[in-house]
N, C-alpha and C positions, 0 to 999 in steps of 0.2 A: 506494499499500500505505498511505504513510502518512498517509492521507489517512482510511483508509477502517476504522484504527488510532485513530484520532481522534475520529471519531466512538464505533465502538462505546466507547471511556472515556467518553465524556462524556456517555451514554448508560443507562449503571452510573453515575455521581455520581448523574446528574443523579433515576435511580431511584429512589438511595438516598436521597440528602437529599428525597427526597420522602415517603419512607416514615419517613424518622425525622420527620419533619413529622408528619403523620399518626398517630401514632403521639403523641407528642407532646401534638397536640390530642384526646388520647379518642378518638379516631376519628370524628370531629365527623358528618362528612361523609359519611356509611358511612348505611347503607339498615338498619333496624330489625331484626330476625330473629327471629321466634317457628318454634320445633322444638314440630312434634307428632312424640309414637314411641314406633315399637311396639311398643319394647323401654327400659328403660333405658340411659340416654349414662354413658359412664367418659369424665370429662374431667376437665382438673382448671384452669378459667376455675375466674377468684371472680370476684362477683358473681351467680351466673347465679340467677335464682331460676324454681323446682322444684314443677310442683302435678301431684300422681298425680288424672287424673279419676274413676277408676275405671272401669268397665263405660260405665259408662253412654254414655261416649264416643267408646264405635265400637274401633279394633281404631288409634288411636292414642290412648291413656290419658295419656302424656305431656308433660307440656310444655315446657317450656323455656324462658325469656324472659329475656331482659337482653342477649342476641347484639348483634354487630355486622357484616355482610357484609363484607370483603378481597378479594378474589375468588372465582373461581363460573369452574369447567373445566367441560368437558364433559361429569365422571364426576363433579363431587367441587364443592366447599361448603368455604370454609375462613370460617369468623367466628373474629371472636376478643368477651371481654367487653365491654361500652360501657366499663366501667373503665380498659381494660387502656392502659399504658403503655408509653413503648417498654426500656425496662428491665427487664420485669418480661411479656407478655407472653409469654401459652398459647393459640397455634394448635388449633383444633376443626377437626377432617379429618373430613368428613362426607358420604357416600355421597351420591349422588344415582341415588334405587330406593326402590321402595317400603314402604322403614323406617321412611322419615320425607320431612314433607312441612314444608316451609319456607313461612311462608310472608315477606313480604318487606314493607317501607313505608316 
């Protein structure tokens, strides 16, 4: 039991340490993301560039640039601004469905 508790505690501390290091580095090792959306996204992330491509763009008329991918679950994308730091990070959670198209690079 002691070994299990010690390993769980170590894994938790290592995870927090890695997360803080990634945030302090402004998520430079994370993938760049361009979001193409059918609807206007409501978010509070800073330094995200928004472009309305108009009717000619088809169903995904709204484009958002400046995100980085920090995690992906089976049904969601977890994004932050590329200029985010560990003290003021706002995470934007997007559904993985047909309302958005996520372009990773």
